[in-house]
C-alpha positions as CSV (number, residue, x, y, z in Angstrom):
1,X,0.0,0.0,0.0
2,X,1.3,3.4,-0.9
3,X,1.2,6.0,1.9
4,X,0.3,9.7,1.6
5,X,2.7,12.0,-0.2
6,X,3.8,14.6,2.4
7,X,3.7,18.3,1.9
8,X,6.8,20.4,1.0
9,X,5.2,23.8,1.5
10,X,4.2,25.3,4.8
11,X,0.9,27.1,5.8
12,X,1.1,29.0,9.1
13,X,-2.0,29.4,11.2
14,X,-1.7,31.9,14.0
15,X,-3.5,31.2,17.4
16,X,-4.0,34.3,19.6
17,X,-5.7,34.1,22.9
18,X,-5.4,33.6,26.7
19,X,-3.3,30.5,27.3
20,X,-2.7,31.4,30.9
21,X,-4.7,33.3,33.5
22,X,-8.4,33.3,34.4
23,X,-9.7,33.1,30.8
24,X,-7.3,30.2,29.8
25,X,-10.3,27.8,29.6
26,X,-11.3,29.5,26.4
27,X,-7.8,30.0,24.9
28,X,-6.5,26.5,25.5
29,X,-9.6,24.9,24.0
30,X,-9.1,27.0,20.9
31,X,-5.4,26.2,20.7
32,X,-5.9,22.5,21.3
33,X,-8.6,22.2,18.6
34,X,-6.4,23.9,16.0
35,X,-3.5,21.6,17.0
36,X,-5.6,18.5,16.7
37,X,-6.9,19.6,13.2
38,X,-3.3,20.4,12.1
39,X,-2.0,17.0,13.1
40,X,-5.0,15.3,11.4
41,X,-4.3,17.2,8.2
42,X,-0.6,16.7,8.3
43,X,-1.0,12.9,8.9
44,X,-2.8,12.8,5.6
45,X,0.1,14.5,3.8
46,X,-1.0,18.1,4.3
47,X,-3.7,20.4,3.1
48,X,-4.2,20.1,-0.7
49,X,-4.7,23.4,-2.4
50,X,-4.9,23.5,-6.2
51,X,-2.7,20.5,-6.7
52,X,-0.1,21.4,-4.0
53,X,0.1,20.1,-0.4
54,X,0.8,22.3,2.6
55,X,2.0,21.3,6.0
56,X,0.1,23.1,8.7
57,X,2.2,24.8,11.3
58,X,0.6,26.7,14.3
59,X,2.1,29.7,15.9
60,X,0.6,30.6,19.3
61,X,0.7,33.9,21.2
62,X,-0.6,34.1,24.7
63,X,-2.6,37.3,25.4
64,X,-3.4,36.6,29.1
65,X,-6.8,38.1,28.3
66,X,-5.1,41.5,28.0
67,X,-5.7,43.9,25.1
68,X,-2.1,45.2,25.0
69,X,-0.7,41.7,24.9
70,X,-3.2,40.9,22.1
71,X,-1.9,43.8,20.1
72,X,1.7,42.7,20.6
73,X,0.8,39.1,19.6
74,X,-1.1,40.2,16.5
75,X,1.8,42.5,15.4
76,X,4.2,39.6,15.7
77,X,2.0,37.1,13.9
78,X,1.3,39.5,11.1
79,X,4.6,41.3,10.6
80,X,7.2,38.8,11.7
81,X,5.6,35.4,11.2
82,X,3.7,36.5,8.1
83,X,0.6,34.6,8.9
84,X,-2.5,35.1,6.7
85,X,-4.9,33.4,9.2
86,X,-5.4,34.0,12.9
87,X,-7.8,32.0,15.0
88,X,-8.4,33.8,18.2
89,X,-9.0,36.9,20.3
90,X,-11.3,36.1,23.2
91,X,-13.3,39.1,24.4
92,X,-14.3,42.3,22.9
93,X,-11.4,44.2,24.3
94,X,-8.9,41.9,22.5
95,X,-10.7,41.8,19.2
96,X,-11.4,45.5,18.8
97,X,-7.7,46.2,19.7
98,X,-6.4,43.7,17.1
99,X,-8.7,44.4,14.1
100,X,-6.9,47.7,13.2
101,X,-3.8,45.5,12.7
102,X,-5.3,42.5,10.9
103,X,-7.8,44.4,8.6
104,X,-5.3,46.5,6.6
105,X,-3.0,43.5,6.3
106,X,-5.9,41.5,4.9
107,X,-5.4,38.8,7.5
108,X,-8.4,36.5,8.1
109,X,-9.3,36.8,11.8
110,X,-11.6,34.2,13.3
111,X,-12.5,35.9,16.6
112,X,-14.3,34.5,19.7
113,X,-15.5,37.9,20.9
114,X,-19.2,38.8,21.2
115,X,-19.2,42.4,19.9
116,X,-21.6,42.9,17.0
117,X,-19.4,45.4,15.1
118,X,-16.3,43.1,15.1
119,X,-17.7,41.0,12.2
120,X,-19.5,43.8,10.3
121,X,-19.0,45.1,6.8
122,X,-16.2,47.4,8.0
123,X,-14.1,44.3,8.8
124,X,-14.4,42.1,5.7
125,X,-11.7,39.6,6.9
126,X,-13.2,39.0,10.3
127,X,-15.4,36.1,11.2
128,X,-16.9,34.9,14.5
129,X,-16.0,31.3,15.5
130,X,-18.6,30.6,18.1
131,X,-22.3,31.4,18.7
132,X,-22.8,34.6,20.7
133,X,-25.6,35.2,23.2
134,X,-27.6,36.8,20.4
135,X,-27.6,33.5,18.5
136,X,-28.5,31.5,21.6
137,X,-30.8,34.0,23.4
138,X,-33.5,34.2,20.8
139,X,-34.3,30.5,20.5
140,X,-33.7,29.9,24.2
141,X,-36.1,32.6,25.4
142,X,-38.7,31.4,22.8
143,X,-38.4,27.9,24.3
144,X,-38.6,29.2,27.9
145,X,-41.7,31.2,27.1
146,X,-43.4,28.1,25.8
147,X,-42.2,26.0,28.8
148,X,-42.9,28.6,31.5
149,X,-45.6,31.0,30.0
150,X,-46.4,32.6,33.4
151,X,-42.7,33.5,34.1
152,X,-42.3,37.0,32.6
153,X,-40.6,39.2,35.2
154,X,-36.8,39.2,34.4
155,X,-33.7,40.7,36.1
156,X,-30.4,40.8,34.1
157,X,-27.3,40.4,36.3
158,X,-24.3,41.8,34.5
159,X,-20.5,41.6,35.2
160,X,-19.1,45.1,34.5
161,X,-16.6,44.4,31.6
162,X,-16.9,44.9,27.9
163,X,-18.1,41.4,27.1
164,X,-20.7,41.5,29.9
165,X,-22.1,44.7,28.6
166,X,-22.4,43.4,25.1
167,X,-24.3,40.3,26.4
168,X,-26.5,42.5,28.5
169,X,-27.6,44.4,25.3
170,X,-28.1,41.1,23.4
171,X,-30.3,39.8,26.3
172,X,-32.4,43.0,26.3
173,X,-33.0,42.7,22.5
174,X,-34.0,39.0,22.7
175,X,-36.1,39.1,25.8
176,X,-38.2,42.1,24.7
177,X,-39.0,40.3,21.4
178,X,-40.4,37.4,23.5
179,X,-42.5,39.6,25.7
180,X,-40.5,39.5,28.9
181,X,-40.7,42.5,31.3
182,X,-37.2,43.6,32.4
183,X,-37.8,44.5,36.0
184,X,-34.2,45.4,36.7
185,X,-30.5,45.4,35.5
186,X,-28.0,44.9,38.3
187,X,-24.3,45.3,37.6
188,X,-21.4,44.0,39.7
189,X,-17.6,44.6,39.5
190,X,-15.2,41.9,38.2
191,X,-13.4,41.7,41.6
192,X,-16.6,40.8,43.5
193,X,-16.4,37.8,45.8
194,X,-19.3,38.5,48.2
195,X,-22.5,38.2,46.1
196,X,-25.0,38.5,48.9
197,X,-25.3,42.4,48.7
198,X,-25.9,42.3,44.9
199,X,-28.3,39.4,45.3
200,X,-30.3,41.4,47.9
201,X,-30.7,44.2,45.3
202,X,-31.7,41.6,42.6
203,X,-34.4,40.0,44.8
204,X,-35.9,43.5,45.6
205,X,-37.1,43.5,41.9
206,X,-39.1,40.3,42.7
207,X,-37.8,38.4,39.6
208,X,-39.4,35.3,38.2
209,X,-36.4,34.8,35.9
210,X,-32.7,35.7,36.7
211,X,-30.2,35.9,33.8
212,X,-26.6,35.9,34.8
213,X,-25.6,36.9,31.2
214,X,-21.8,36.4,30.7
215,X,-20.8,35.5,34.3
216,X,-17.9,33.1,34.7
217,X,-18.4,29.7,36.2
218,X,-17.1,30.8,39.6
219,X,-19.3,33.9,39.6
220,X,-22.4,31.9,38.5
221,X,-21.8,29.4,41.3
222,X,-21.6,32.2,43.9
223,X,-24.7,33.9,42.5
224,X,-26.7,30.7,42.6
225,X,-25.6,30.0,46.2
226,X,-26.6,33.5,47.3
227,X,-29.9,33.4,45.4
228,X,-31.0,30.0,46.9
229,X,-29.8,30.8,50.4
230,X,-31.8,34.1,50.3
231,X,-34.9,32.2,49.3
232,X,-35.1,32.5,45.5
233,X,-37.3,29.8,43.9
234,X,-37.5,31.0,40.3
235,X,-35.7,30.3,37.0
236,X,-31.9,31.0,36.7
237,X,-30.0,30.9,33.4
238,X,-27.2,32.5,31.3
239,X,-26.9,33.0,27.6
240,X,-23.3,32.0,27.3
241,X,-21.6,28.6,27.4
242,X,-21.5,27.3,30.9
243,X,-18.7,25.8,32.9
244,X,-20.8,23.2,34.7
245,X,-18.1,21.6,36.8
246,X,-17.1,25.0,38.3
247,X,-20.7,26.1,38.7
248,X,-21.9,23.0,40.5
249,X,-18.8,22.7,42.7
250,X,-19.0,26.4,43.7
251,X,-22.7,26.6,44.3
252,X,-23.2,23.0,45.6
253,X,-25.5,20.6,43.8
254,X,-28.6,21.7,45.6
255,X,-28.1,25.4,44.8
256,X,-27.2,24.7,41.1
257,X,-30.2,22.5,40.5
258,X,-32.4,23.7,37.6
259,X,-29.9,26.3,36.2
260,X,-29.9,26.7,32.4
261,X,-27.0,27.5,30.2
262,X,-25.6,27.0,26.6
263,X,-23.8,23.7,26.3
264,X,-21.5,22.3,23.6
265,X,-23.3,19.1,22.8
266,X,-21.2,16.5,24.6
267,X,-24.2,15.2,26.5
268,X,-25.0,11.6,25.5
269,X,-28.5,12.6,24.5
270,X,-27.1,14.3,21.3
271,X,-23.5,13.3,21.1
272,X,-22.6,11.1,18.1
273,X,-19.9,8.3,18.3
274,X,-17.5,10.8,16.7
275,X,-18.1,13.2,19.6
276,X,-17.4,10.5,22.1
277,X,-14.2,9.6,20.3
278,X,-13.2,13.3,20.2
279,X,-13.8,13.7,23.9
280,X,-11.7,10.6,24.6
281,X,-8.8,11.8,22.4
282,X,-8.9,15.3,23.7
283,X,-8.9,14.1,27.3
284,X,-6.0,11.7,26.6
285,X,-3.9,14.5,25.0
286,X,-4.7,17.4,27.4
287,X,-5.5,15.6,30.7
288,X,-9.2,16.4,30.9
289,X,-12.2,17.4,28.7
290,X,-13.0,21.1,28.1
291,X,-16.6,21.6,27.0
292,X,-15.6,24.7,25.0
293,X,-13.8,22.4,22.6
294,X,-17.0,21.0,21.3
295,X,-17.7,24.4,19.7
296,X,-14.0,25.3,18.8
297,X,-13.7,22.0,16.8
298,X,-15.3,23.5,13.7
299,X,-13.5,26.8,12.9
300,X,-10.1,25.4,11.7
301,X,-12.0,22.9,9.5
302,X,-14.1,25.6,8.0
303,X,-11.0,27.7,7.3
304,X,-9.2,24.8,5.7
305,X,-12.2,24.1,3.4
306,X,-12.4,27.7,2.4
307,X,-8.7,27.8,1.5
308,X,-9.2,24.7,-0.7
309,X,-12.4,26.1,-2.2
310,X,-10.7,29.4,-3.1
311,X,-7.7,27.5,-4.5
312,X,-5.2,29.8,-2.8
313,X,-3.3,30.4,0.4
314,X,-2.4,34.0,-0.4
315,X,-5.5,35.7,-1.8
316,X,-7.5,36.4,1.4
317,X,-10.2,38.3,-0.5
318,X,-11.0,35.1,-2.3
319,X,-10.7,33.1,0.8
320,X,-13.0,35.4,2.8
321,X,-15.6,35.2,0.0
322,X,-15.3,31.4,0.1
323,X,-15.6,31.3,3.9
324,X,-18.9,33.1,3.8
325,X,-20.3,30.2,1.7
326,X,-18.5,27.3,3.3
327,X,-20.5,24.7,5.3
328,X,-19.9,21.3,6.8
329,X,-22.1,18.6,8.3
330,X,-21.3,18.3,12.0
331,X,-19.9,14.8,12.7
332,X,-20.2,15.5,16.5
333,X,-24.0,15.8,16.9
334,X,-26.5,13.1,16.1
335,X,-28.2,13.8,12.8
336,X,-25.2,15.7,11.4
337,X,-26.7,19.2,11.4
338,X,-25.1,21.8,9.2
339,X,-22.4,24.2,10.5
340,X,-21.9,27.3,8.4
341,X,-21.6,31.1,8.3
342,X,-24.8,33.2,8.2
343,X,-26.1,36.5,9.6
344,X,-26.1,38.8,6.6
345,X,-29.5,40.3,7.6
346,X,-28.1,41.2,11.0
347,X,-24.4,41.6,10.7
348,X,-24.2,42.8,7.1
349,X,-22.2,39.7,6.1
350,X,-22.4,36.0,6.4
351,X,-19.7,36.2,9.1
352,X,-21.3,34.5,12.1
353,X,-20.9,30.8,12.5
354,X,-24.1,28.9,13.3
355,X,-24.1,25.4,14.8
356,X,-26.3,23.2,17.0
357,X,-27.0,24.9,20.3
358,X,-27.6,22.6,23.2
359,X,-29.7,24.0,26.0
360,X,-28.4,22.4,29.2
361,X,-29.9,22.2,32.6
362,X,-28.5,21.0,35.9
363,X,-30.7,18.0,36.8
364,X,-30.0,15.8,39.8
365,X,-26.7,17.5,40.2
366,X,-25.6,16.8,36.6
367,X,-25.6,18.9,33.4
368,X,-28.2,17.4,31.0
369,X,-29.2,18.5,27.5
370,X,-32.9,19.3,27.5
371,X,-33.3,20.4,23.9
372,X,-31.2,21.4,20.8
373,X,-31.9,24.9,19.5
374,X,-31.3,26.5,16.1
375,X,-30.5,30.1,15.3
376,X,-33.1,30.2,12.6
377,X,-33.4,34.0,12.9
378,X,-30.0,34.4,11.2
379,X,-30.8,32.4,8.1
């Protein structure tokens, strides 16, 4: 049997994000998924583009979730490493700081930030790699209104940082469409560790639904603990991907019970055999499973397909155009739903990835998928 012919040329992919520090959960999942894809492609002889094969090499820069470090990393990747593709920037502050570098250089940036403007018509080489709260909130609140039609009084709980404020606005837009009454918006500072004072303010609004928007797993756990210990009996949720292990361990199983959040689809109710194999391989390589990886899996594959479709590794105008029309069938979710870029009616370009959205709830102390949502409003 003749083995694969191995690539002689090299295609560099930049990875830019927080590999250390409090946001490293996101950055490491992103880096690891790109590395796994690169190894998979290289094992097959490289990425074939118009009759030539390219070995994928990754170049990673750690931002530590800091805008200045993100700028320094982007400048190095663009000017010294000469990359044409960067997967990364986590958080609005990173993405908006980096776009003035990548855009004039015509570098494809696949960001993980939530800001609407970051993938608009003014940034033709920028794409969003994960669903934002906007993609998740609209179908989630529609489902909740059908499930709990009498629960309409809502309080938004917002962490005071750029990403949190973006998610707050997305939550307002989605909930008002579904007929919720926003009884209050309470904001807390990033350094907060005692959540009983803020929870007392929240409960004064007499909420039936409490949305923790973009709170971290640790913050969510402490908010749930305070809410339940102060007597709250209503619905709790958040419109971003949860960190169920941290939430449950911080809040305690009893206090976390019933909480809703966006999941990645690793629950056995929807996970395909390919997902189970991916989880096993990821855990073997990196020591433990990271739920964020179930969403980050797709973006390097979409980029690789767009490069092949465009027939070039250099013409990023052609690659960006191809990326807007590239789609794949998800091997990770039962039924193989489509993953693609959409959103022209909202963002001005098909620059927002849409994928299966698992609505997860803590049931009997464990995260369980209760339904799979679709961002139909973007099509």
